[in-house]
N, C-alpha and C positions, 0 to 999 in steps of 0.2 A: 277030703276038705278040697274046698274050693279055693281057687287060685284068686289072689287078689290081682285086679287090675293094674297095668303099668300107670304110674302117677309122671308124666311129662312135666317137667319144670326147666326147660331148657331150650325156652322161646325166641332166645337172642342169638340163638344157633340156626333156627330155622323154625317159621310155625307152618302149622297145616293150613292146605289149602281150602278155604270157605266153600261150601258148595254151592253157593251162587255164584262165585268165581268161576269155578269149575263148568258150570250150566252155562256161563257166559261163553267161554272159550270152544266149548265143543263142534259149533256150525263152523268155525273155521279150520278144524281140521279136516273136515270132508265135506261139508255142503259149499262152504264158501270158500274154498281152500286157494283160488287164484292168486298171483303175486299181485301187491297193493301197488306197485309200479306201473303194471300193464296198464297199455291204453284201451285194451277190448274190456267187455262187460265184465268179463269173469275178476277183475283186478276193482272195480268198484264196491264192491261189497266193502272187502278189506279196507281198501282206502278209507271209506266212511266209517267204518269201527276206529279203526288207529284214529282217526281224527276225532272223535267223540271221547276215546280215551285219554287222549291228550289234554283234552280239556278238562278231563275229572283231574287229571295228576297234577294239572296248574292250578287248579283252584283250591288244593290241598294248602299250596304255600303262596297264595295270592300272587303267582304269576301269570303272564300271557302264555296260551296254548303254544304260540311259536317259539317262545324260550325254551321249550322241553325237548331234550335230544336224548333220545332211547339209545341204551347201550347193553350190554350182556349180563349187568349187576353194579354192584357199588367199587368193587375192586377196579374194574376198569374207568368207571368214573373216574376215581380218585388220580388214578396212572395218567389218564386223560388231562386231569386241570394241572396237575403239578407238573408233568412233562412238558406240555403244550406251551405253559406259561415262562418256562427258561428255555428251553432248547431248540423252539421253533423259530423260523424267520421272523416272526412276529414278537418276540420274546422281549421284553421292556429291562430286561436284568439280567443278574447271573446270582442272585441270594433268594434264598426261599425260607422261611419263619414257619415253624411248625411247632407246636406241644409236644412233651417230653411221653405221652399218652396217647398218642395215636394210634390207629389200627394198623395193624402191618403194612397194607396195600399202600399207604401213606409212609410209611416209615423204608420201607422198602425200594420206593420209588425214590425217595432223598437218597438213599445210599446208592440207586443208580446215578444219578445226577450228579453226586460227588463225585464219581469214579470219572465221571467228565469234565471233570476239574471246577465245576460250579458250588457256591458254597451254600449248605446249613445249618441254621440257627434252632436250637432245642430249646424252645422256654420250659423252665421249671415248671412245676404245680404245688400247690400247697399239700398238707397232709390229709385234705380230703381231695384232692383231684382239681383243684380248681387254678384255672389260668389267671394271673393276674393282667388286665388291659395297660398297665402302666408299663409291666415288664415286656409285652408285646411292642408299646411304642416304642421305649427304649433299644429294642433291639432293629429297628428300621434302619435300614442305609440307603443312600443314594440310589442303590441299584439292587435292591428289594423290589422283587417281580410279583410275589405272591406271598400271603399269609395265609396257612390254613390249619385251622382248629374245629375239632369235630364239636358239633352240638349237644351231644350225649357221649358220655364212654361207652363202651361196647361191655367193659369187663365190671367195673364197680356202678355204672348208673350216674355218675356224676353229669348236671347238666351244668354245660358252661355259660358265661356272659358272654355268649353271642353277638347282642346288638351294641354293647361297648367294643367290644374288639373291633364289629364292623364299623364303629365310628371313629374308629383310630385309621383303619386302612384308608376309609374313605377320607380324612384329613389329609392324608399323606399321598394319595392320589397310588394305592398299593391294592391289586386286587386280593379280594377276599374270598377265599373258599371256604366249605364247611361240609366235613361227612357228618351227614344227618341219616347215616343207613339206620341208628339203633330209634331216631327222635321222629322221624316221618311218620305221619299217622298215629304215633303217639304222645307228641305236647304238640303246644302251638305253635308253628313257625310262619313269619311272614318275609318275605324277601324284601320288601318295600322297606318294613318299618325297620327290618333287622340289619338293613344293608349290605346283603348278602350278592355278591357277584357270580358266585359258582357254586352249586350245591349236587351234592352225591344224593342217592336213594337206592333205594333195592326192594323188589317185590315181595322176597321169601321170608322179609321181615315182619309181613302185615296182613299175611293171609291170602297171598299169591303165589304165583308159580315161581319156581326158581328160573335161573338163568336168562332174567331181564332185569333193566334197573335204568336210570335216568340221569343224565348230568342238565343240570337249569343252568343257562347260560345268559346273564343280563343281556338286555339289547344294549349293543355298542360296544361288547366286549368280544373279542375275534379269537376264536382258536385254531392253532392247525389241527388236522387228524390225527388222531391215532390209529385207526384204520383205514387205509386209503383204498378206494372200490370206485363204487357209482356216482349218484345223484342221491342216494338215500341221504336222509335226514339233511336235508337242503346243504349236501353235497361236500358236510363234513363228516360223517360217520357210514363209511361204508357197510353194505352187507344187506342181503335179502332180508326185510322187515320179519322178524319174529312176530306175525298177525295175532296169534292164540295167547302168545304171552303179553305181549302189549295190550291185548282186549282185557287180559286177567290183572295184570296190572292197575289198569284203570278202574275197574271194577272193585278190587281189593281197595283202591284209594277212596272209591267213592262211599264205601259199608264204611271204611275206617273214620271218615270224616263225620260221617251221619250218627256214629254211638261213639266218640272218641272221648267226650265227658264223662258219658256214664261207665265207661269201659274203666279209665283211670281210675275214677272212684273204687268200683270195684276192686282193680287189683292194689291199690293203695291201701285198702282196708286188710286185703288177704298179705300184701307185703311187711304192714307195720305189726298183724300178728307172729309174721314169721319170724320178725327182727325180736319184737318182743319176747318171745318164748326162748328162742336161741340165746339170748345174751344173758338171760335168766335162769335157763336151767343147764347152759354148758359151761363149764368154769374155764377160762382163758381162753376165751373166744371176743373176737371183735368185728365190727363192723368197717367194712371199707368203703370210700365214697362219703359223699356229704350226706348227712343224716335228710336234710330238707329238701335240697337241689339235688333231685336222683328222678331217673325215670321211675313210673309209677309202679312197672313190676320188677323190678330190679332189688335183690340184696345178696352180696357181696362177703363173705365172712373169712376171718382167718381164725386157724385153730392152732394154739402153740402146741409143739412135742408130739408132731403127727402130720402125715403126710397126707396131701390132698387127693392123691392118686389112689391111696389106699381107702379114704374113704370114699370116693367117688366108685370105687370096683364094688365096695362091699355095698354101695346102696343101690347099684346096679342088680347086684344078686336078688336086692328084695323090690326089685321092680321101680325103682324110684330112677329116673333120668335127669340128672343133672350136669354140670360143667365146670370143670377147673378154670374156664377161662375162656379167650377168646377161640372157636373153633377152628381158626386159620393157623392156631400155634399148636394144635394138640399134637401132633407131632413132635414136640419140644422136647427135651428133659431141663430146659433152663428154667429158672422162675419168671413169672411174667415181668416183663419191665414194665408193666402199668404198675403192679405194686411195688416195684423196687423205688419207683420215681416216686413215691408216696413215703419214701425213708422206711418201709419194712425191713426188717433183716432178711436174709436171703432165706434161712431157715423158717421164719414166720410165712413168708410169700408161696413157700414151697406147700405150707399145709394151707392153703385157700382153696373156696370152692363158690360157683355163682348159681343162684336161683333166679330163675326169669319166670314169670307165671304167666301162662295163657288165660286169659277171659273167663274161661271153661271151668277154671279149677275152683273146685269147692272148699269150704274152710275145713271139713273133716280129711281131703287131702291133705292139706297144709301139717293139721295137726299130727296126721300119721307119719309124715316125713319128719316132721320134728322128732316126734317118737323114734324112730330110725335111726336118724342120725345122732339124737343122744347115747342111745346105746351102741351106735358104731364107736363112736369116739371113745365112749367109756372103754368099749371091751380092746379099739385097738391102743388105748393109751397103757393098758392092764400091762400089756405083752412087751412095751417100752422099757429096757432097762434106762434110756434116758429121762422118762418120764418119772421114776423112780428117784433117781438120783435129784431132779427138780424139787421133788416133794421135800426131801428130807432137808435140802438144803432151806427151804420156806419154813421148816421146823426147827430149823438152826442145829440140824444134827451134822456129825462128822460124815 
């Protein structure tokens, strides 16, 4: 009997490098390997390639190329934005406002600065994961230095009202940062329209290589370096430029921008089919996150009376790769802080799964995944005495 192919539905954790991206990178490993900061002739090809990549990365969000600063990824960019805003010599205040469902790189950076004696306010979200801009405005103090709210949540896919929050920040003269790691190349972002001062993005979420990201810094905003070194990135981010990585990131952004609308439409069709089948065919399941304002490829579910880890392992044995949430928290036994912020009880939050759909997924793949999921949930519940007790209580039995 032939082995069925692996079905990968965890694109929010990382995506496959596109072949065009790999092809664009290869010359800068061997043929044009020179340091782009070298003055001699071997440095020029890499320097020119990085310049072109920076232009592509800026075009995605309507920024200027010289507002794009290269980093090692989204976590570095997030830490740089938060820490520099309140701990550096140029810090304008000692208070940070973030949403309660931010990525761990934001949450942990905030916990770090709290240990330094600085203040953090966590804004709650509604049951669908949306931040209320009015709540953000009420939290602003005279010493508020920065507001950080992600463009789209990495677990539940909810897309936040970034433009409105940016307007609040701009009105009060507070820096506004958004973690756009999941949204960059997936949804329309315009840093001018959306009043964004700082924005983080990561290459490996949109078909680029791992280990490279960016921080958009609006002209006029000055941050202190997170990494000290030479004069790379206009003197504020030290370290030899990762030319192949930057080139690959630029190519991935160019490709993502070109097919964003078509790709999003296909992913929405697959996602909505997935959501419909799960909610209709699996009892005591719920969709987490806003039904309409969500990333095209994201579907996050909770299943009562069952552990998400058990479902995940069974699905993995069937060749279907999904996630219980953020890859950065995969070693934790605690339920997702995002799902708890939505108001889910601990036991329900423990029974949650995230599907994030690559654009080359087929409807057959989705149907097979749902078939396996339905059978898995039914089998695992049949082994649970707690589920039996629940069913008896629903029937009014003692």
